[in-house]
N, C-alpha and C positions, 0 to 999 in steps of 0.2 A: 505494499500498499504505499507507505512512502517511497519517494521516486529516487532518492538517490543520496550517495553521502556530502555531508557538509564541512566548509571549511570554514577556520575561525584564527582569529590569532591569539595567542597565549599572553592574559593578561586586558582580556576585552571588556567593557564595561558599557553601559548604554550612552547613546543611541545603538551602539550594535545590539544585536540578538540573533536569536539562536532561530531560524523558522523552516519550519519544515511543510512541505505541499504532500497531503494526502490524496489519493487518486483511490475511488472503487475498486478498482482493474476486476479481477472475476470474483470477488467475495460478495455480489452485489447489495452487499449494505448497504444501504439509505443516508448519507452521511449527514441530512441533512438533520438526521436524529439524534446526534450526536450533541450531549451536553455539556463534557466533557473530556479534556484531552489532560494527561500524563506523560510525561517520559522518564523510564531509568533507565540511568550513565552507568556503565561498567568499566572501567578504566582496564590496562593490562596489568597494574598493578594498584592496588590502592582499596578504596571503599568503594562501595555503589553512591548514587546519590539520584534522588529523584526532585524532579521538576512539574510543577501547574505550570501548564502550558493554557494562553489568553485565543481564542478563537477569534481570528482575525477577518477572515470571511466563511463562508459555509453555503455548499449547494448539495443536491442530493448526489454528485459525482466528485466532487472536490470541495476539499479544504485546506485551509491554511491556519494554521496553530503556531504560534511566535513566542517567546519571551526572551524579553532584554536581559541581557547579561548585568550581572552584579560582582564587584569586584569578590575576590577570589574564587568565581566559580571557577577556571578555566586558568589557573595561573600558570602553567606551565606545559611544555609540547608532553602530547600523548595522543594516542586513540582510546578512542569510546564505543563500546559498541550502545546504541543508543535502540532501547525497545521503547515502543508508545503502546499506549493504552488510550483505548477512547472508553467513553461510559454511554451508555447508550440503555433503553428500557430494556429492565430483564437484564440486565448483569454489563461487565467489561468486556470489550471487544482484544485482541492482540494483536498488534503488527508485525508485518517481517520487519528486520532491524536492519537497521542501517548504521554507518558505523561519524562520529564527528571528529576532526582528523582538526587538532588544535598546533598550529606551528609557529614555529617565533617570532 
């Protein structure tokens, strides 16, 4: 569902943001029914982080979720595996994982 890897710079802060475009693909899920989005970031080394995302735009087929970076979110070069969870009526749907690549 999320389309591709995301690249950001170490130490990024607002107004820079982590932005995901999520497409229905073959899932058949009506993205207009999504009420919340969160991501779990698993680094190669270190503790998992969970971020709530804001829904920036949303149709039945495509949605954009965004979270502005805060100080300390991505302090160094790292590659995170990012798993997105969508809250929908009846529960939570997980999306295919993407990578957040943090560069120097």
